[in-house]
DRENSEKOL-786626 format. One record per residue (C-alpha): residue in one letter; x, y, z. Coordinates in steps of 0.001 Angstrom, whole numbers, plus 500000, padded with zeros to 6 digits. Last residue first. Example, Ala and Ser with C-alpha at 12.3 -4.5 7.8 and 13.67 -1.06 7.14 Angstrom:
# residues 2
residuo:xx:yy:zz
S:513670:498940:507140
A:512300:495500:507800
# end
This chain:
# residues 456
residuo:xx:yy:zz
A:614219:267801:407819
A:616722:266259:405364
N:619310:265991:408177
K:616695:264256:410389
A:615729:261895:407567
L:619369:260958:407131
S:619625:260153:410819
L:616359:258172:410880
D:617116:255859:407945
T:616166:256471:404349
N:615228:253738:401861
P:612228:255772:400685
L:611704:259344:402056
L:608065:260335:402422
L:607652:264070:403025
M:604490:265396:404663
F:602733:268780:404573
E:600138:270572:406673
E:598829:274045:405726
G:595311:272992:404669
G:595856:269253:405026
V:597882:266312:403698
R:600032:268044:401074
C:602581:265496:399935
V:606235:265497:398836
L:607477:262025:397778
D:611189:261490:397674
G:612456:259562:394620
E:614716:262345:393408
R:615701:264316:396472
S:613764:267081:398169
S:614807:270759:398499
E:613301:271908:395201
L:610053:270142:395987
M:609941:271631:399520
H:610604:275162:398179
K:607877:274797:395594
A:605388:273621:398213
V:606303:276526:400540
F:605815:279060:397751
Q:602511:277464:396638
L:601169:277553:400220
V:602225:281230:400573
Q:600578:282094:397265
D:597379:280415:398459
G:597446:282494:401647
V:597891:285639:399498
A:594703:284746:397651
H:593044:283827:400933
G:593285:287300:402347
F:596091:289417:403769
T:595203:289620:407461
D:592733:286748:407926
N:594507:284456:405519
V:597914:285197:406985
Q:596481:284962:410529
K:595190:281450:409726
F:598700:280399:408731
H:599926:280996:412297
D:602573:278295:411904
I:602970:276546:408571
D:603088:272700:408828
C:605599:269869:408873
M:605820:266069:409011
I:608867:264118:407816
V:608408:260362:407283
S:611053:257660:406819
F:611052:254639:404485
P:611672:250887:404286
Q:609910:249075:401354
R:608236:245873:402409
E:606788:245564:398886
A:603222:245495:400236
E:604064:248273:402663
W:605603:250301:399907
E:602464:249906:397738
N:600127:250769:400593
L:602204:253855:401468
T:602161:254950:397841
A:598381:254585:397624
Q:597980:256523:400902
M:600110:259383:399584
G:598199:259535:396342
R:594895:259766:398199
R:596296:262395:400650
N:597425:264653:397820
I:600744:264572:395955
L:601977:268111:395390
S:600896:270302:392466
T:600403:273154:394982
L:596867:274273:394149
P:595554:271257:392217
D:596710:268673:394784
T:597682:265624:392746
I:596350:262055:393118
N:593393:262225:390716
E:595171:264553:388323
L:597944:261999:387992
S:595421:259204:387337
L:593597:261282:384730
K:596858:262056:382998
G:597960:258443:383132
M:594562:257305:381831
K:594789:259811:379013
K:598249:258634:378082
N:597258:255003:378454
L:594269:255613:376209
G:596371:257321:373591
A:598823:254447:373583
L:595961:251918:373467
G:594380:253734:370551
R:597618:253797:368640
L:598218:250096:369371
L:594656:249214:368326
A:594925:251258:365143
R:598174:249481:364226
R:596653:246084:364992
L:593591:246920:362884
Q:595745:248080:359982
S:597759:244869:360114
A:594614:242734:360344
E:593133:244494:357312
F:596336:244283:355275
Y:597343:240646:355776
W:600034:239047:357917
A:598993:240373:361345
H:601384:238197:363389
I:600540:239330:366934
T:603769:240329:368749
A:602782:244019:368875
I:599586:243166:370739
Q:601562:241499:373524
A:604037:244354:373741
N:601283:246951:374026
M:599388:244761:376494
N:602327:244934:378893
P:600061:245331:381944
K:596367:244427:381802
D:593761:247136:381236
L:593523:246373:377515
S:592217:242902:378280
E:589117:242501:376058
A:590914:244161:373156
S:593576:241481:373410
R:590998:238775:372787
A:589773:240629:369695
L:593359:241117:368454
Q:594041:237406:368891
W:590844:236472:367017
L:591683:238946:364258
P:595153:237414:363878
R:593755:233829:363941
S:590889:234372:361486
I:592895:233995:358277
W:594999:231023:359360
K:592026:229220:360911
S:589955:229892:357806
M:592799:228560:355674
V:592884:225251:357545
W:589109:224783:357339
V:589126:225879:353707
V:591750:223237:352915
F:589649:220627:354741
M:586518:221763:352849
I:588367:221416:349541
L:589501:217905:350434
L:585950:216949:351393
F:584690:218173:348021
F:587412:216177:346285
P:586267:213080:348169
F:582623:213778:347097
S:583315:214307:343398
Y:583909:210621:342612
R:580605:209544:344174
A:578721:212457:342656
V:580065:211635:339188
S:579114:207981:339679
L:575617:208997:340753
M:575319:211213:337681
Q:576344:208280:335456
Q:573802:205982:337058
N:571086:208531:336411
M:572317:208923:332816
G:572036:205215:332210
S:568475:205163:333520
L:567414:208158:331424
T:566317:206316:328285
A:564856:203388:330225
N:562795:205779:332345
L:561603:207716:329287
S:560233:204541:327716
R:561180:203703:324176
Q:559234:204094:320968
A:559251:203030:317337
V:555944:203657:315575
V:555141:202565:312012
G:552044:203871:310177
W:549861:202275:307572
G:548032:203916:304669
A:549078:201002:302429
S:551013:202869:299731
P:552036:205697:302059
V:553723:203739:304880
P:553810:206504:307481
A:556590:207418:309974
Y:556771:207602:313755
G:559258:208287:316553
A:558081:207886:320128
L:559619:208787:323475
M:557357:207204:326084
E:555887:208111:329461
I:554000:205077:330733
N:550255:205590:331276
R:549387:202088:330018
S:547800:203482:326846
N:550986:205418:326139
R:552098:208711:327632
L:553720:211166:325257
Q:556986:212580:323937
M:556799:213063:320171
S:558663:212347:316962
G:558135:212997:313271
S:556317:211692:310219
Q:553106:212945:308618
G:550669:211130:306329
S:547423:212127:308062
I:547243:208589:309423
M:550712:209143:310917
Q:549720:212305:312816
E:546590:210643:314231
I:548672:207656:315287
V:551074:209901:317193
P:548235:211899:318766
N:546591:208757:320243
G:542906:209563:320679
L:541732:206101:319679
F:543870:203005:319424
I:542186:199877:318025
E:543389:196458:319125
G:543811:193827:316389
V:547269:192722:317471
R:547477:192978:321268
E:547836:189224:321804
P:550942:189263:319622
E:552962:191356:322139
Q:555702:192653:319854
H:552965:194420:317941
Y:551839:194330:314322
I:548495:195040:312647
L:547233:197304:315408
R:544077:199108:314341
S:544144:202897:313962
S:541746:202606:310986
Q:544452:203582:308464
D:546542:200633:309633
V:548779:200427:312681
V:552314:199133:313182
Y:554095:198625:316474
I:557655:198781:317676
Y:559035:198326:321172
S:561000:199812:324011
E:561134:199062:327744
D:564533:197356:327471
S:565721:195432:324429
H:566474:198097:321865
Y:567740:197344:318340
H:564586:195494:317362
Q:564609:192284:315336
G:560926:191331:314925
L:560034:194089:312511
L:560887:192746:309061
S:560642:189033:309914
H:557486:189551:311940
L:555962:191497:309071
I:556904:188674:306662
S:554816:186302:308703
E:554805:184175:311836
E:551294:184110:313236
H:548770:186568:314685
L:548865:188946:311733
Y:548669:186413:308951
I:549776:187881:305637
T:547613:186795:302703
G:548344:186530:298994
G:546330:187414:295954
I:545642:186528:292327
F:542619:188091:290675
G:539695:187427:288347
L:539400:187163:284544
Y:538673:190827:283688
E:538773:191345:279902
D:541540:193621:278715
K:541598:191868:275344
A:544986:190389:276167
D:543597:188960:279388
F:543199:190797:282670
V:544079:189426:286126
P:543715:191809:289112
H:546385:192053:291858
S:545843:191229:295541
I:547296:191818:298999
F:545088:190474:301831
I:545823:191317:305453
L:545033:188806:308151
L:543225:187944:311380
R:542610:184215:311132
G:539217:182456:311538
T:539529:180259:308444
V:536863:182299:306692
S:539113:185315:307189
V:539087:187865:310025
Y:539915:191328:308675
P:542832:193742:308476
T:542418:196496:305863
S:543128:195332:302343
I:546112:196094:300155
L:544879:196399:296605
P:546030:196316:292987
K:542922:197010:290862
R:539588:195274:290093
E:537585:197364:292582
R:534696:194977:293198
L:536400:191620:292781
A:539363:192735:294941
Q:537057:194237:297575
K:535025:191039:297729
A:538156:188938:298059
G:539496:191080:300897
P:536154:191152:302725
S:535936:187302:302540
D:533359:185345:300539
I:535651:182879:298861
K:533608:180771:296445
N:534766:177217:296762
G:536610:175163:294182
L:539776:175038:296250
L:539246:176501:299734
D:540421:173527:301840
L:542970:175633:303718
A:545147:172540:304058
K:546036:172905:300384
P:548619:175585:301255
T:548265:176953:298664
V:545138:177514:296607
A:544210:177276:292926
L:540912:178037:291132
A:539174:179683:294113
T:535716:180922:293089
G:535253:184702:293304
E:532986:185103:290246
A:535778:186645:288102
N:538025:183695:288810
S:540199:183367:291908
V:543843:182488:292320
W:545224:181740:295765
V:548191:182374:297977
S:548787:181714:301692
N:551246:182878:304371
F:552768:185350:301923
S:556211:186830:301351
D:558024:183495:301586
T:560086:184654:298632
Q:560101:181739:296197
Q:557829:179498:298189
K:554505:181304:298066
L:554765:182420:294443
R:556037:179023:293287
T:553113:177259:294942
V:550633:179783:293495
I:551999:179400:289970
H:552347:175594:290092
E:548750:175278:291260
L:547676:177439:288320
K:549636:175264:285928
A:548095:172108:287292
P:544564:173548:287315
D:544791:174824:283690
Q:542718:178024:283793
E:544353:179340:280584
A:547806:179111:282177
L:548959:182073:280060
V:546579:184413:281867
V:547735:183084:285250
D:551378:183663:284168
K:550552:187311:283552
A:548985:187547:287056
A:552203:186035:288486
F:554170:189075:287271
A:551608:191425:288853
L:551609:189360:292060
Q:555383:189552:292292
Q:555297:193288:291552
Q:552687:193780:294258
A:554845:191884:296720
A:557881:193968:295754
S:555949:197199:296352
L:554681:195865:299651
F:558196:194863:300678
D:559660:198245:299655
E:556982:200068:301636
I:557639:197808:304624
S:561348:198611:304390
S:560633:202345:304052
A:558378:202206:307108
L:561175:200385:308977
K:563678:203088:308031
A:561249:205878:308921
A:560584:204252:312302
Y:564337:204032:312919
A:564860:207680:311973
Q:561992:208750:314253
N:563309:206581:317052
A:566819:208009:316678
E:565538:211617:316671
L:563362:211016:319718
T:566252:209287:321481
Q:568668:212097:320631
A:566243:214772:321822
I:565516:212876:325060
L:569206:212286:325654
L:570049:215961:325053
E:567213:217154:327307
R:568393:214866:330086
Q:572036:215767:329574
T:571245:219466:329931
Q:568905:218914:332891
Y:571424:216743:334714
S:574324:219107:334022
T:572317:222073:335217
Y:571180:220229:338343
F:574637:218880:339101
T:576267:222264:338589
N:573547:224014:340623
A:573952:221517:343465
L:577737:221890:343405
V:577489:225688:343332
L:574963:225672:346179
V:576992:223178:348235
A:580224:225072:347667
T:578626:228430:348480
S:577019:227119:351651
L:580249:225399:352749
T:582323:228475:352000
L:579920:230826:353803
L:579630:228521:356831
L:583392:227972:356998
I:584098:231684:356706
L:581429:232494:359292
Q:582810:229859:361663
R:586269:231357:361309
L:584966:234854:361867
N:583131:233976:365071
L:579457:233142:365284
K:577602:234647:368197
W:576367:233288:371515
M:574293:235704:373628
# end
């Protein structure tokens, strides 16, 4: 069965660790930057919506002041048509705050109108804004409505009272919602250009400004941002818009008119730059990752080599000179060094035991002479090496009578005595063997016949 080696395990562990750490780093970095971008965008949109709401509030306040000042001039004009026409013309042209301006008497009849193309002069204006102004007799900002000219507009008016506090009528100006107006000038320049926009709603959740003019007049229901604004609150929120696009919205109310301003940007547009940044980081990190893996590959080879050599040596302990081969292995770190030392000690002990077992296997236990197996092994070795030798055969005469007369114990003593005498009489290198009960043989290496005869 195939198994992983140490080097492969090191590479696998390092690669797995590196990939997991890299993935965790990228994930953590991505999530952190994502949350930071979302928080910054929400904060920026809320601040921008508050700034625009403040600008609209300032404009409405200024428009009311202009109308209030013009209302005094209307009193002084004493219903002089020329003077009234001069007042409305000046009011429209001096600030370009209104698309149209007119003065009405207490019955709602238009006394002066600009532009003249509206053809309202002398007629009773029966619009919701005019009716509200006549009814409430106070500074007003109307809800959006469709005028007698067929335009969707907002009417800002101020009552006219004489010195005796008698109600004379009102002076008012319109802001067209589907055409170029002061709202377009205030809101048309947006600091984002991709998947972001601004819109303004009134207290009825009706759009009174949108960067897509055809949507002006739509009513939003169930939008939590608009509900928060109508209740007079400002803040920011992540939500899905009417087109199911996830948006980051900041919102702020316009208190005097009951309007609300929303500045929002899509989540995709907000995160698109970060996604590109993360890809760039990954692209620049990849070569460094490869370099690290190459270094690990080299180091794993260096670390595993001593253990690999020791493992291969352990498979061949029965080969000659294994002690010397194991000793040459460069075990440069502690564990490999200890393993090599233990392997050498074990091999030495094993060789000692093997030698002892081998000697016992070829030795006659009674006489300590080489037995027939040892003799045959020696003869095979000498024959293979073409070693010349002589042979002396001998036995003990009448040995059976010794056993029968004195017993086997004495017979054993006789065999031991003869064996000892033969060993003491032989030369170094001669091989003394017991080949039978009382039969012995001497093997004399490198000995010719004459010398063998003298030895016998």
